N, C-alpha and C positions, 0 to 999 in steps of 0.2 A: 347675231342679228335676227335669225329666224325665231329664236326663243323670244326675243323682244317683240317681234311682230305678233307672235302668238299671244303674248301677255296683253298687248293692246287689244287684239281682237277678242280675247277672253273678257277683258274689262268692259268691252262694248256689248257683251252678251252674245257674241257670235261664236258659239262653241265649236261649230263645225269648221269654220275658217281657222280658229285657233288650233284645233286639233290637227288640221292639215299642216300648219306651220310647224307645230311641235313634232309631228311625224317626220317631216322633211329635215328638221334639225337633228332628230335622232338618227336618221339614215346617214346623214353627212358626218355626224359626230362618231358614229360607229366606225365608219371607214377611216376617219382620221385617227381614232384610238387604236384600231387594229394595225395601222402603219407604225405607230409609236406607243406601244402599251405602257412604257415607263414614264410617259409624259403625263403628269398629273393634271395639267391644264386641259388636256384633251378629255381626260376622264371626268373632270368637273363639268365640262360642256355636255358630255354624254349623260351624266347624272341629272343635270338640270332638265334635259329633254325627257328623261324617264319620269322624273317627278311630275312635270306638267302634263304629260299624257295620262298619268295616273290620277292627277287632280281633276282633269276634265272628266274622266270616267267616273270618279267619285261624285262629282257634281251632277252628272247625268244619271246617277243611280245604277251604273254598270259596275257593281261591286266586285265581280270576279275579275274584270279587266283591271280595275283599280288595284286589286290585290297583286296581280302579275307585275304591274309597273311599279308599284310601291316596293315590292320585294326586290326588283331589279335595282331600284334607287338605293335601298338599304344596302344591298350587296356592293354597289359601286362605292357607297360610303365606307364600307369595310375595307375595300381596296385602297381608297384614298388615305384612310387612316394608317394603313400599313405602309403606304408609299413614303410618307413623310410624317413621322410622329411629332416633329417639332412644329408642323404647320397646323395651328389651332383651328383655322377656318376649315381645313379639311377634316379635322377630327370632329368638328361640329356636324358635318354632313351625316355622320353615322347616327348621332342623336336625333337629327331630324327624320332619318329613315325609320328609327324605332317609333318615334312619335306618330308619324303618318300611319304606320301599320296599327298602332294602338287606336287611333281615331277610327280607322276603317273597321277594325274588329269590334269596337264599341258600337258602331253603326249597325253591324250585323248581329248584335246581341251576343257576341262571343266574348264575354267579359273576362274569362280566365286567360284567353290568348291576348286580349288587350292589356290585361294586367302584366302578363309576361313581358310584353314589349315595353310597357311603361317602366317596369322595374329595371330593364336594361338601360333605359334612358336615365333613370334616377341614379343608377350606379355610376354612369359616366359623369353626371353632374356632381356627385359626391367627390369623385376624384378631382375634377376640375376646380371645384370651389375650394378644396384644400390647397391646390396649387395657385389659385387666384382669389384669395379671400376678399380683395377689395373690388372685385368685379360685380357691381350691383346688378347689372342686367343678368348675369349668369345666375346669381343667387335668386333673382326674381323668377327666372325660368325653372330653377330647381323647385321653388315653391309651387309653381304651376304643375310640375310633375307630381309633387306630393298631393296636390288637390285632386288631380286625375285619379291617382291611386286610391284616395279616400272615396271618391265617387264609385270607382270600379269595385272596391271591396264592399261598399255599402250595397251596391246592386246584387252582390252575391250573398248578402245577409251576414257578412262578417263585421259586425258592428264595432267590436273593440279595435280591430285593425283599422277600420275606417276612421274611428275617432283618433287613433294614433297618427294617421297620415294627415288629418285635418289639423291636429295640434302641431305637427311638424311644419305644415304650411304656415300656420299662424306665427310660430316662432321665427321662421325665416323672414316673414314680412315684418314682424315686430322689430327684428334686428335691422332691417332695411330702413324703417322709419327712424330708428334711433341713430343710425349712421348717417342718414341723409334726410333730416327732418323737413327740409324745404321742398323736397320732391313730392309733389302731390300724387304722382303716379303710385308710389308705394302706399300712401295713405288710402287711396281709392281701392287698391287691391286688398288691403287689409280689411277695409270696411266690407268689401264683397265676401271676404272669407269668413266674417263673423256671423 
């Protein structure tokens, strides 16, 4: 409930009130998780509070604080993934953790570190897409990761690698359009990629 309150306050632009709710959610979630560390639902609650504290910090330009909280969130995602490998929602938290750190490092101009995080995310997507080839949203998110990698390698002057990632993104989106031609979302993304 506290995370929900924080999200509402954040959407209203009241970052201080949102942060207060997220910090209270984190404190309570920490205690509950410590009482029952094998309870993944408690860890999910803790991870969500960590993410939101980091996101507020990122929005406020407090990048060092964002780094601390996003790393905690990623680490919680690793713990969740290990707790139940069959729970795909929990596996996804790890990819979100890598993605958030990549966005943060990109904002800092640390492109090599952003690339490292995005490569970890892309590797997860590669495995998942093989396991779930009909999951269009997953394939779309994989194309997004490829696009990020294209941009990150481009910023580092590695043009051939950038081109390869952008081609990978284009092929993933082309396949989505072929598989689901009535979905305007894929066509819109493909247009943006060209």
